[in-house]
ZADRENRO-246826 format. One record per residue (C-alpha): x, y, z; residue in three letters. Coordinates in steps of 0.2 Angstrom, whole numbers, padded with zeros to 4 digits, always signed. Layout:
BEGIN
XYZALA ...
END
This chain:
BEGIN
+0731+0445+0341MET +0714+0447+0348PRO +0700+0455+0338VAL +0697+0473+0340GLY +0715+0478+0347ARG +0725+0489+0338ILE +0743+0484+0338PRO +0754+0497+0345SER +0772+0500+0341ALA +0782+0504+0358SER +0799+0506+0365TYR +0792+0497+0381TYR +0789+0479+0384ASP +0774+0471+0391ALA +0782+0474+0408ARG +0784+0493+0404ASN +0803+0491+0404ARG +0813+0501+0392PRO +0819+0492+0376GLY +0835+0491+0367ALA +0827+0501+0353SER +0824+0514+0365LEU +0841+0516+0371TYR +0847+0517+0354ARG +0834+0532+0349ALA +0841+0542+0365ARG +0859+0539+0362GLN +0862+0552+0350PRO +0854+0567+0362TYR +0863+0560+0378LEU +0877+0570+0377ILE +0868+0586+0371LYS +0855+0584+0384ASN +0868+0583+0397ALA +0877+0596+0393VAL +0862+0608+0392THR +0858+0602+0410GLY +0873+0607+0416VAL +0873+0625+0407VAL +0857+0628+0414ILE +0861+0622+0431VAL +0877+0634+0431ALA +0866+0648+0426PHE +0855+0646+0440VAL +0868+0645+0452ALA +0877+0659+0445GLY +0861+0670+0447VAL +0858+0664+0464TYR +0876+0668+0469SER +0875+0685+0462PHE +0860+0689+0470THR +0866+0684+0487ILE +0882+0694+0485ARG +0873+0709+0480ALA +0861+0708+0494ILE +0875+0705+0507GLY +0883+0722+0501GLN +0869+0732+0506ASP +0870+0743+0520ASP +0855+0748+0530PHE +0863+0760+0542SER +0855+0775+0533ASP +0837+0768+0536VAL +0828+0775+0552PRO +0822+0761+0564ILE +0806+0767+0571PRO +0802+0766+0590ASP +0792+0752+0597ALA +0774+0755+0597PRO +0768+0762+0613ILE +0757+0749+0623GLN +0741+0756+0631GLY +0735+0751+0649ALA +0729+0733+0648ALA +0711+0729+0652ALA +0706+0720+0668PRO +0700+0703+0663HIS +0685+0699+0675THR +0672+0686+0674THR +0659+0693+0685ALA +0647+0698+0671GLY +0650+0683+0661VAL +0636+0670+0661ARG +0638+0652+0655SER +0627+0644+0643ALA +0628+0626+0653GLY +0621+0621+0670PRO +0629+0630+0684ALA 
END
């Protein structure tokens, strides 16, 4: 061991791959974490589908639709009074 280097305990080897001890440490939580993930995904999917279904039932027939805005007369586009900054 080089002088001045603090030894570190790690679950990863020198090539940064997980070791057997990491797999053993994670094993008790694998099922609980998977069940928790499924429950969270199911809750989000339920809220999303409920929201889409609730919005789809709205009836907007009683909301008045405003008339299109009146377009004013278009101004003529002339270039007679425009001067160029560059050579003519």
